[in-house]
Structures are given as structure tokens and as C-alpha cells.
N, C-alpha and C positions, 0 to 999 in steps of 0.2 A: 503493501501500500504506498509505504514511504517512495518509491521511485515515484508519482508523482506529482513529490516536491523537492523544491530547488534544496532548501534549507530546514533546519527542526531548527525552534528555538524553546530549550528546555526552564520554563518558572517566567509567569507572567508579573513576577515583581513589576516595581520600577524598571531597573534593568534591563530586562527583556522583553515589557512592553514596547519601549521605545526601541530596540532589537526590530523586533517581531514588524512593527511599524514602519519603520523607515524604510527594509527590504523588501515590504511589500508594496510601498508607496513608490519602489525601485522598480518594480515587475513583476518581481519575484515569487514563486507559490510557496510560502511558508506555514510549515505546520509548526503550531505552538502548543507545547505539553503544559498543563497547569493540574499537581493531583487535587489543590483542592476544590471544593469540601470535603470530596471524597477523603481525601486524607490531608488531615489538619498537621499544623504544630501546636508548639506550647502557647506561643504569640499571636498566632493572626482568629481572627472571629466570622470572615466572610469566606467565599470562594471567587471575591473580585479580581478583578486585575490590579496591582499599583498600590495593597491595599497598605497604608502604614498606620504601625503600631507603638510608634518608641513614641511619635510625637506628628503634629501637623503642619509643624514648620518646614519651608526650604530655606531659612532662614535670611540676611541681609539683603535685602533689595538696594541696594545704599549706590550704585553704579562702580565704586572707586574700592570697592570691597572684592576681599577673593573669591565673595560668592557673586557677587555682584559683576565683575569680569566673568566668570564663568555664565552665568544665566547670559551675558551677551554672548557669546560665544555661541550655545545651545539658540540664540534666537536667530545669528546667524545662518548655523547648519539647519535651521527648522526645527526643534524638536517639540515631539505632540504633547513631552510630558509637560513640557511649561508652559503650552498654550494654555492644557486643559489644566493648569492649576493656575493659570492668570480669569480663565473664566470661573473656579470655582471658589478665588479668593475666601478668606476672612479677615476682617481688621487685626493688624497685629502693629501698629507703628511702619516703624522703616525697614519689618522683614515680610516675605512673604506665604504666608496659612495658608490651609485651605477646610475644608468641611468638607473631612475624610469620607466620609461616606459619597458625597456627588463627585467629589473625585475620580474615587475607585469605579463609579458607576459608568462616568462620562469616560474614561478610557477602556473599560470592558465592553462599552455599546461599539466604542471603538473600531475594537479589536474586530468584534465576534459578527460586526456588518461588513466587510473588511471583504470583499471579493479574492481576494489573494491572502487572505489565511483561513488557514482552518484547524479552531480554535478545541482539543482534545482533554477530557479530565482524567489523565493517566499518569501512577507514578512511575517515572522512568529511573528505570533500575542501572541504565544504559543508552548510551546514543545512538539511535540508529545507526547500523553498518554502512548505508549504502548514500548519506547525503552528507554531507559538511553540516555543521551541528554548534551552537551555542549555548554554552552554561551558564545560563544567570539565575541558576539555583533558589540562592542566596544563601546568605548567613544561618541559617535553619534547613542546609540541605537536609532529604532524610537519609536514611545509614547505609540501603541500599545504593546510591549513586554517591554515595562518599566512598565508600569500598571501593567502587571502581574505580573511582579516579586516584584512590590510593593502590591501589592496585596496580592501575595502569600508568602512571607515571612515577612510581615508587616515590610518593609523595607523601608523607604524614601530615593528615590536616591541621593545623595552627589554630590556635582559638584562643577569642577571649569571652568573658561573660559583658550581656547589657542589659539593663534596665527600663521600665516601662515606670512612666510620672501616672499618679493618681486623675480623674475628670472627674469633676464636681458639680451637681446641676444648679444651675445660675437662681433656679426660684429659692436656693438654699442656700445665698450668700447673705450676709447682711450687710446691706449697701450703704445702713447709716453709717459701718466702720467702713470697707473697702472703699477704696478709691478711685475714679478714671485716670490713668494719668499715663505717660509714656515718660523712661528717663530726660531730662532736661528738655520737656516740649519736645521730639522730635519725633516728628509725624504727628497721627492723630491720639491724642488720647483714649488707646486699644487694648488698655490691659487694666486690669482691675487690680487693688496692691493693697494686701492685709500690714493693718502699721504692727512694730513690733516695738516696745520702750526694750531699754537695758534688761531690765528683770523677768521681762516675756520672753525675751529670746534665748538668755542664756539658760531656760526653765523646758526652755520648746527643745535646743539642742543637746539638754544633758538626758532628759526624755528618750534622744531619736537615737544616743549614745550606750544606755542603758535598756532597751525594747525589744523583745527579740527577734531574733532575724528567721528567716527562711534559709537552711543548709546548701552549700554548694555542695552538690554530689557529686563525684564520678572522677573532678578534676581540682584540680591547684587555683586557687585565684588571682585571677588574669583580668582586670580589666582593663576596657579601654578609657586614656584618659578625657578622653573631652566627654565622657558621657559617667562619668562617676557615680554611685547610688548618694544620696544623698547621706547615709551613716559612714562612709569613706571618707569623702569632705571633712565630717563631725571628725574624725578622727584625728585628722592633721591640723587641730585647735580648735577652742571656742572662740577664736574670732574668722575660722576660715571660712563660712556660711557666707556671715555678712561682707564679703571681703568676692566673692563670686557669685552664686546664685539670689542671696537675699541682700544684695548692696543696696544699700535704699538713695545714694546719689540723684540730685537733678529729680526725686520725687516728692510734690510739697503735697503734705498734708493736710488739707481743707478746714479742717479743726483747729488744726493748730498753728497752721501758717510757717509751720516747719518740717524740716527730711526726719522721718522718724529712724530712732535707732539701727531697724532692719526693716526688710520687706517681705513680703512674699508675692510674687506675683502670679495671677491668672490670665493665661492667655486663652482666647473665644477656637471656639473647636471645630462651633459650627457655624453655617451659615444665618440660620435661626437665631442663633447666641442664646442655645440653651442651655449648651455644656463648653466648663473651659477647663485649660488643663493646670492646675501647679508646674511653672515650670521650674526645672533644674530637680525636680522632687522625685525623679528617680529611686527606684527603694528595693529594696531586697528582704526588711522591717515584714514580719508580717501582717494579715489583712484585720485583726482585730484591732491590733495594738496602732494601726495605722490611724482607723478608724479613733480611735480615742487618744493618741497624740495629737493629730492633725487638725481637729476640733479643740484644740489649745490656741491654734491662731487664732487673732481676731479676726471676727469677722466672718468664720467657719467652724463656730460656734453649734449651730446645727447642719452643717452639712450634710449633704446624701451624697454618696459618692457612688458615680455610674459604673467607675472602675476602677478599682484599686490598682496600687503600683506591683512593678510583678520582676521577676530577673528570668533572665533564660541565657542558652550558649550561645553564641557565637562563632560561626565556622569560615576560615579564608586558604587558599592554598600560598606558597610559598610562589608568592609570584614572581624573584628575582631568579628563584632556578626554573622556573616550570612556561617562563611565558617568552615573546619577541616582543614588541614595542608599540605593534598591531596588535596586540594581546590573543593573537593567536600561539599555541603549543609549540616549543619547539620541537617536540618530538614527533608529534600532529599537525601536520599545516591544515586542514580540514577542520579541527575541533578548535571554539575560540572559548573563552572566562568572560564572562561580565559583570559587574557587578560587585556588590558587599564580597562574593564569596573570592573575587581577584585581589581583593586589599583595598581597593577603596572604602573609605565611610563615608555613610551618610545617604540621604536620599538624593539629592538633587549630584553627588557627584558618583553616584549607582545609574544615574540614569543620563549622565555626559558619558560612563563608559561604556551605557548600549549602545546609547548615538554613536562614538567611537568606531565601535566594535559590528555594529551594522556596516558602515563605510566601508572599514578593512576587507569585510565581511562580504560585499557586493563587487570590491575590487578582485576580489579571489574567486568567485561566481563569475564572475567578466575575463577572468584569465591576464586579468591587467597586472601590471607590478603591485605592489603591496609600497603605499605611501605613508611614511611619518608624520605625527601631528610634528606643528614645529613650537621648538623650545618654549618663544614668545608667548605663546598661550597656556592658558590655566590648565586646555589637559590635553598639551604635551608636555606642561609639567609634570600633570599626576600620573601620565602613562612612565615617563621618563622615571620619578620616582619611584614607581611598582617595579620597573625592570632592571634599576638599574644599584636599589639598594643592596646592604651586606645582609644576604640571604641567616646567616646567622644570629641579626637580632632583627628581623624583618615586622613593621607592624605596620596595623591600619591605617589611610592618611588623610588626610580633608584637604577639602580644598585653604592654602595662604597662601599670603603672599610672600612668604619667604623660601616658598618651591619656585617662584621666579631667576628668571637669569637675571644681573643686574642689569640698571639702567647702562649703556650704552655713554662714555664721557662726554661732558658738553652735553647732555640731554635737556636740560634746564640749569638755569643762572643760580648755582646754589647761593651765594653771595648774596644777591640782590634780592632774593626769599626769606634768607633771613633776616636780613636787614629788614626788608617790612612786615614780617611777619611770627617769626621765629619760629620753632623746630615744628611746631603745629602746622604751620602755613608751611615749610618742608616737607612733611609728610604727605601731606594732604595734593601737592604737586607729582612729588615722585607717583605717586598713587595714581592717579591721572593720566599721568605718561606713557605707563605700564597698564591702563587699559587701553590707550589709545595703539601702543604698539604691538596688545594682543591680537585688539580688535580689526588690525589691519592685517595682522599674518594671518589671523583669521578666515578673512573674509579674500586673500590670495591662495589661502589653501584649497577651500572650498573651489575657485576658481578653475583653479590648476584641476581638479576631482572631476571637473564637466566636462574639463577641456578634455581630459584625456578618454573620459567614459565617452563621448560623444564620438572618437574615432573610430 
């Protein structure tokens, strides 16, 4: 049956959905395998494509931030995931957040109605033997496929633990205490902020530290640094949380006219505005203890939780040992990896890797030579990190300014900028220059791809 298709995409997460769509739009017949809802994972709740389980945020929309640059590159390449996110966005200040159910439903409908895509609900134990494949089965890859990857490529899967934050029903939030604001009034006042004084903050941290935790079964502890559970951050010191997710800077409490000592931010989770996510409160505290402890937070005394925080294991391959810069495997040119399984971390980065892999697979199917993404682009730098890192201490990566190449000399007049506005202006000038270089390089890359594909 697979002979009727040009390519198989395994997994309809953000990476697999983007890859399948891009390949179908380029005229390829795509077989899309997704095991949910017949077989599910510890984190997913539906059988929809691109289900976001940990957060509903695709990070900052600031055009000169790392994720702003990445989004601009993805839009240059016609990202379906990003277009769907814009269509289903919810208020989140300067970040791009979505109504996660509507977002997933929109993408599912696009995929299942596409004439070049056949969606099959099946658990993959290995890729089809007679057509090329993109493995985008995600960080919760089922054991049979994980075993096939390990045995085929002589690789032991690496792993880290990831945690999910609780979600609160809006009607249960006390809005006489929780106030709408974004830090320093950047963007609209899209977050609800629960203010804490020093005594309330220290009591909350102590309760978090003393709370019973769900066990980490079978594996040693290895958390991804950018998504630490709240209790892991608390163990680093009493003040850690108020300099992290609970930092109160720029949040003026209208009841006092001052910044609180600390603040818990709640981010809208649905377009209807009926659910709010506790920002940065991913946790492995037991559910009973979560209800008791988080109701200590001012404004959440009567909180109704539509979902408690939880923890699950994420897996990823050793990309430097296994992959080429196109995300094709070194041992098998017809097998590609994409998404968090490949070693990128984050929903946006996963979608970007699916887009990049689709472009590479399209060239493979057309028997065109591979084209690596320019290093000046965020996508190119992410892929470069995956394949060029030291394999002995490889760990997942987010989009960040630091992975881009340094600016060429004399790109900006550093002395003039320092004189005019100091370090802050210099930082913005550098990032503006990096954004411009990245987008120009990406436009040229897209043009070159189109030219070679049309020959």
C-alpha cells in the first residue's frame, strides 16, 4: 500500500504536521502516521494534530528576539503552523500564544482535508521499507519505534524530564486581587497577576519545598534547564523564584500603586478566556498537594483546576552522531528526523525543524543536491548546533541569539550607539542587524531552492 505514496511522515505533532503539509503542497503524496487517539501518551489528551501539552505559548513576538527572528524566517518559507497560530492566537502581551484546542483542530482539518495527504491512525514500529520517511514522533516516542531507532542506528536514546503547568478556570480567580498587566506595560495587559508580599512568598516557597512529589521512575534526574519544575527552582534558593517566573518587575498593583514582592502570572489559554495557565509553575508535586499549596496564592484561594501540573519523560537522539545538517541520517539517506526527537526544544523550534526537513526531503525526492540552511539564519544555526555539538554532552537547544554567528565588523557604529543610548541601544542595534542579515539570507535561500527545483 505504501507504494502509492512518495514519503511517510511518522507523527502529527508540530514538526510532523508542518513537514507533511509542506511536502503535500509541493505535490508529493504523503502518508501520515499518527498513533493517537488509539494509543496515547502520558501527556496528550486528544488525537488532534499539533496538540500542545506543556504550554500554549510560541514565545516572544518581539521581532529582534531569537524567536522573533525564527518566526520571520518561518513566515518567509510559508509556515503552516505559524499561520495557524496567528489565526487562533489569544492575548499574551508580546508573546504569541494560542487557544490550544482550536489551534490543533485547525491544523488537523487542514491535514485531513488535503488531497495529497492520507492520515492513518497507527502506531509505527518502524518506517515503511519501500519509501523515504521523516520520523517526527516526538519526545514521547512509543517504545517499539524507539527500540527500532536504537537498534538500527546503534544509538542509545538520551532523555530528560519535562513538566506541565496547572491550568485554572477563570471564573474561580478572585479578580479583586489578581490584576491585569504585562511587565512594564509592554503590549496589552494580557496577563492576570497574583501579588504576594514577603511573608506570603516565603511561605509559598517553603510549602513547595516541603510538598510530596511524584517519583521519577526508572531513570536518573535530568531536567531541561529552560523548563525546570517549580520545586527544582525553589531548591536553588529562597529568592530564585522571584528572580525567575515570579519576578514582579514592572507590575504595578492597582491596590497599592507599587510592585509586589513577587507575583504569579496567569496566561490566557483559550480564545474564550475561560482558562488560564500558571506561567512557570510546571511541577511534579502531587495533585492533592498542588490544590492545597497553590490555593495559598492571593487571588487563587478558591481556584478550580481544569488540569494539574505533571511530569513526563522526553527522549531525543544523539544528533551529532546520527544526523547530517539536512536532518537526514548519515547511515540512511532516506530516513530523516524532525522535531524534539532530533534535539530541538520548544514548540516553535519543532515546527521550524519540520519545515526545514520538508525542504530537504523535497530535494531528496526530486533527486536534487542537498542545500544547507545559511548559518546566518536562526534555522541554520539550530541545525548547525545539532550536528556540530560535542556528542558526549549534547543536550536539546532552543532558539537563542548566542547561536547566531557574530556580526561582521563595521556592521554598526558601536561608538555612536553607545554615545547615543548606551548598552541597551547597542543590544537592540545588534539584534536589529542580526534580524536583517537572517531574513536576507533566508530569502536568498528560498529563492535558490525555487530556482533549482524549477530546472
